[in-house]
C-alpha positions in Angstrom: 73.8 158.4 103.5 74.1 159.8 106.7 75.7 161.4 109.5 75.8 160.1 113.1 76.7 162.7 115.8 77.9 160.2 118.7 79.4 162.1 121.6 80.4 166.2 122.2 83.1 167.2 124.4 81.6 168.4 127.8 83.9 171.7 127.4 84.0 172.3 124.3 81.9 172.1 120.8 84.2 169.0 119.4 82.3 166.2 118.3 82.8 162.8 117.7 80.7 161.4 114.9 80.7 158.6 111.7 79.6 159.9 108.1 78.1 156.7 106.4 78.7 156.2 102.6 78.2 153.3 100.3 81.9 153.3 100.1 82.4 152.9 103.8 82.1 154.4 107.2 84.2 157.7 108.1 85.1 158.4 111.5 85.3 161.8 112.5 86.6 164.4 113.1 89.2 163.1 110.0 91.4 164.9 107.6 91.0 164.0 104.1 94.3 163.6 101.9 94.1 165.5 98.7 94.1 163.8 95.3 94.4 166.4 92.7 94.6 164.5 89.7 93.5 161.1 90.7 96.5 160.5 92.8 97.8 161.9 96.0 101.0 162.8 94.9 103.8 160.3 95.5 101.9 157.9 97.3 100.2 154.5 96.3 96.9 153.8 97.1 97.7 150.6 98.9 99.6 152.9 101.4 96.9 155.6 101.6 94.9 152.3 102.9 97.6 150.2 105.0 100.0 152.9 106.2 98.3 156.2 106.4 95.1 154.8 106.8 93.2 157.2 105.2 89.3 157.1 105.5 88.3 159.3 102.4 90.1 161.4 100.0 89.8 164.4 97.6 90.0 164.6 93.9 90.1 168.2 92.0 86.9 168.6 89.7 88.7 171.6 87.4 91.9 169.3 87.1 90.0 166.1 86.4 88.2 167.5 84.1 91.2 169.1 82.3 93.0 166.1 82.3 92.4 163.4 81.6 88.6 164.6 80.5 85.1 163.3 81.0 85.0 161.0 78.5 88.0 159.2 79.9 86.5 159.1 83.2 82.9 158.0 82.4 84.6 154.9 80.2 86.6 154.2 83.2 83.4 154.2 85.3 84.4 157.1 87.6 87.1 158.3 89.9 87.2 155.3 92.0 87.5 152.4 89.0 89.6 154.8 87.2 92.6 155.1 90.2 91.4 151.6 92.0 90.3 153.4 95.2 87.5 151.8 96.9 86.7 154.1 100.1 85.0 157.4 99.9 85.7 160.3 97.6 84.9 164.1 98.1 85.2 166.2 95.2 85.3 170.2 95.1 83.1 172.1 92.8 86.0 174.1 90.7 85.3 177.3 92.4 88.2 177.2 94.0 90.6 176.6 91.1 88.7 179.4 89.1 89.2 181.6 91.7 92.9 180.7 91.6 93.0 181.6 87.9 91.9 185.2 89.0 93.7 186.7 86.0 92.3 184.4 83.1 88.7 184.2 83.9 85.4 185.9 83.6 82.6 185.7 86.6 78.7 186.5 85.5 75.7 185.5 87.0 75.4 182.5 84.4 78.7 180.9 85.3 82.5 181.4 84.9 84.3 181.9 81.9 88.3 180.9 82.2 91.0 179.8 80.5 93.1 176.2 81.1 96.4 176.7 82.8 97.4 173.8 79.9 96.9 175.4 76.8 95.4 178.3 77.1 91.9 177.5 75.6 88.4 178.7 77.0 85.8 177.0 78.7 82.9 177.6 81.0 81.7 176.6 84.3 78.3 176.8 85.6 76.4 175.5 88.7 74.5 173.0 86.1 78.0 171.8 84.6 79.9 171.4 87.9 77.1 169.0 88.7 77.3 167.1 85.4 81.1 166.7 85.8 81.0 165.8 89.6 78.1 163.1 88.4 80.8 161.6 85.9 83.8 162.0 88.2 81.1 159.9 90.6 82.5 161.1 94.1 80.1 160.2 97.2 80.4 163.9 98.4 80.5 166.5 95.7 80.6 170.3 96.4 78.0 173.3 95.2 79.8 175.7 92.7 80.5 178.8 94.5 82.7 181.7 94.4 85.5 181.8 97.0 86.6 185.5 97.7 90.0 186.6 98.1 91.6 188.2 101.5 91.6 191.2 101.8 87.9 191.7 99.9 85.8 194.9 100.0 82.4 194.2 101.8 80.4 195.3 98.6 82.2 192.8 96.9 81.9 190.2 99.4 77.9 190.8 99.7 77.7 190.8 96.0 79.4 187.3 95.5 77.3 185.7 98.4 74.2 186.5 96.5 75.7 184.8 93.4 77.0 181.7 95.5 73.2 181.5 97.1 71.8 181.6 93.3 74.2 179.1 92.0 73.4 176.6 95.0 69.6 176.6 94.1 70.6 175.6 90.2 73.0 173.3 92.0 69.9 171.5 93.6 67.9 171.5 90.8 70.2 169.9 88.5 71.3 167.3 91.1 67.4 166.8 91.2 67.2 166.2 87.4 70.1 163.7 87.0 70.9 160.4 88.5 74.4 158.9 90.0 76.2 157.1 87.2 77.7 154.3 89.0 75.2 152.8 91.2 76.4 154.5 94.5 75.0 157.4 96.4 75.9 161.0 95.9 75.6 163.8 98.2 75.7 167.6 97.7 77.4 169.8 100.3 76.5 173.6 100.2 79.2 176.0 100.8 79.4 178.9 103.4 80.9 181.9 102.6 80.8 185.4 103.1 84.9 186.6 103.7 85.4 187.8 107.2 82.2 189.7 108.0 80.3 188.7 110.5 76.8 189.5 109.1 77.4 187.8 105.6 78.8 184.8 107.3 75.5 184.7 109.7 73.3 184.8 106.7 74.8 182.4 104.5 75.1 179.7 107.2 71.1 180.5 107.8 70.8 180.2 104.1 72.6 176.8 103.6 71.3 175.5 106.6 68.2 174.7 104.8 69.7 172.8 101.8 72.6 170.5 103.3 70.8 167.3 103.6 73.9 165.1 104.9 76.7 168.0 105.5 77.6 171.7 104.8 80.9 173.1 103.9 82.6 176.2 104.8 85.1 178.0 102.3 86.6 181.3 101.6 88.8 180.9 105.0 92.4 179.7 104.9 93.1 182.3 101.7 95.7 184.8 103.8 93.3 186.0 106.7 94.8 185.5 110.2 94.3 182.5 112.6 92.1 184.7 114.4 90.0 185.5 111.6 89.7 181.7 110.8 88.9 181.0 114.1 86.3 183.6 114.9 84.7 183.1 111.3 84.3 179.6 112.1 82.9 179.8 115.4 80.1 182.2 114.4 79.1 179.6 111.3 79.4 176.7 113.3 77.0 178.0 116.2 74.1 178.1 113.6 74.9 175.2 111.5 72.7 172.2 112.2 74.0 169.7 115.0 73.1 166.7 113.2 74.9 167.3 110.0 78.7 167.0 108.9 80.5 170.0 108.9 83.7 170.6 106.2 86.2 173.5 106.9 87.7 173.7 103.4 91.6 174.1 103.0 92.4 174.1 106.5 95.4 173.8 107.6 98.2 173.2 110.0 98.1 170.5 112.7 97.5 173.1 115.4 94.5 174.7 112.8 92.9 171.4 112.8 92.7 171.0 116.8 91.7 174.7 117.6 89.0 173.6 114.8 87.8 170.8 116.2 87.0 172.5 119.4 84.9 174.5 117.5 82.8 171.8 116.2 84.6 170.8 112.8 84.5 167.5 111.7 86.1 167.2 108.1 89.2 168.9 106.8 91.6 168.9 103.7 94.8 170.7 103.1 97.8 170.5 100.7 100.3 171.7 103.3 100.9 168.4 104.6 101.9 167.1 101.4 103.2 170.2 99.8 105.5 171.0 102.8 106.6 167.4 103.0 107.9 168.3 99.1 110.0 170.8 100.4 111.7 169.0 103.8 109.3 170.4 106.5 108.0 167.6 108.7 105.5 168.0 111.2 105.8 166.0 114.6 104.3 166.4 118.3 107.3 167.8 119.2 107.5 170.6 117.1 108.2 171.5 112.9 111.3 169.5 111.2 112.8 171.3 108.4 114.8 168.1 107.2 117.0 169.8 104.8 119.3 172.0 107.7 122.2 170.8 108.4 121.8 169.9 112.0 120.1 166.9 110.9 123.4 165.5 108.9 124.5 163.3 111.6 121.5 162.7 113.0 121.1 158.6 113.1 117.5 158.7 115.3 114.6 157.3 113.6 112.8 160.2 111.5 110.1 160.3 114.2 110.3 157.8 117.4 106.7 158.3 118.2 105.3 157.8 114.8 103.2 154.7 114.2 104.2 154.5 110.5 106.6 151.8 110.0 109.1 153.8 107.8 109.4 156.6 110.7 111.0 154.0 112.5 113.1 152.1 109.7 115.1 155.4 108.1 117.2 158.0 110.2 116.6 162.1 109.9 120.6 161.8 108.5 119.3 159.5 105.7 116.0 161.7 105.0 118.2 164.6 104.8 120.8 162.9 102.2 117.9 162.1 100.2 116.7 165.5 99.7 120.4 167.3 99.2 120.7 164.6 96.4 116.9 165.0 95.2 116.2 161.4 95.4 112.5 160.8 94.9 112.3 158.3 97.7 112.9 161.4 100.1 109.7 163.2 99.1 107.9 159.9 99.0 109.0 159.5 102.6 108.4 162.6 103.9 104.8 162.9 102.0 104.1 159.4 104.0 105.3 160.8 107.3 103.4 164.0 107.3 100.0 162.5 106.1 100.3 159.4 108.6 100.8 162.0 111.4 97.7 164.1 110.2 95.5 161.0 110.4 97.0 160.0 113.7 96.4 163.3 115.3 92.6 162.9 114.0 92.7 159.6 115.6 93.7 160.9 118.9 91.4 163.6 118.9 88.5 161.2 118.7 89.8 159.3 121.7 89.8 162.4 123.5 86.6 163.4 122.8 85.3 160.2 123.7 87.2 160.3 127.0 86.1 163.8 128.0 90.0 164.8 128.2 90.1 166.8 124.9 90.8 170.1 126.2 93.4 169.4 128.7 95.2 167.2 125.5 94.8 170.2 123.0 96.2 172.8 125.5 99.2 170.9 126.1 99.8 170.1 122.5 99.1 172.9 120.3 102.1 174.7 121.7 104.3 172.0 120.8 103.1 171.6 117.3 104.1 175.3 117.3 107.5 174.9 117.6 110.5 174.9 115.5 113.2 172.2 115.8 
């Protein structure tokens, strides 16, 4: 497994690359659909492959640990076999979910004690157990166990949390070295840069993590409520430090324009629940702007959902029909909207790769970003 940097845009830090894994090659920059509980909500695996053209998807360590559990996961032969997905998979470590359970967890140097959101039972996640669980899930790329700090966050807490994340990484690495992959394919560990929105902490963490990422390094703790300007500023600080020959993964980001701006800052990989979650609420992303398909203005609009889309269903069905499906709460509406948004994100990444190769990324991004932010 390795990252191959192919081209750098002459006017920005945008990179065109390839991430080689045992389950296939990932063309970067890339967006990764989120498959929290062994499924991308409402989407079949064949649609991910043929319609959306997803190259890699995410699994969620916390949720898979809770259900179906590691006994079932191991008996199935890992997540690839369990969900019948032959492409690469990335799993988070559970750190973000533990962060989201702030009212029912306790953090110590040893790890995190938390309550299940399902039945209230108590569980422990430690750096070692997070690695063991991800070994059992069998993802190609697994994440170090970290603490994701909230926003806003006091400097003192952010500094203390950063030391904990750094200490936990060393324990994760030791556990990786003492264990073997279970299903015959290679796994690699991505460290996670933290530090909230404090410049000195981000620099410290980026320098520390740069020593330990063999294939790639993640940037966490952003897209948690901070202004976009802070997101971009912290991302640029970190990418200026991270090794140029390793993949860079910005966790949990974001809107289509966030992706384009952060590609320009040197990010290679993204994930976010926004395209699928917003789709289920009727928000569609298009290159002309955002559509709330539930609005009355689309009631008699018999034009295709998105005439510029490469997705077949965007041409088969009209805006009026999709609005009708949402108003009648038909499941097909959620499915079509999710297909559209995920396909739009993946097509945006494909175009970004082309423009980086051609040296036209800046002009393309400058023209497109204002359009993407419009509300239609």
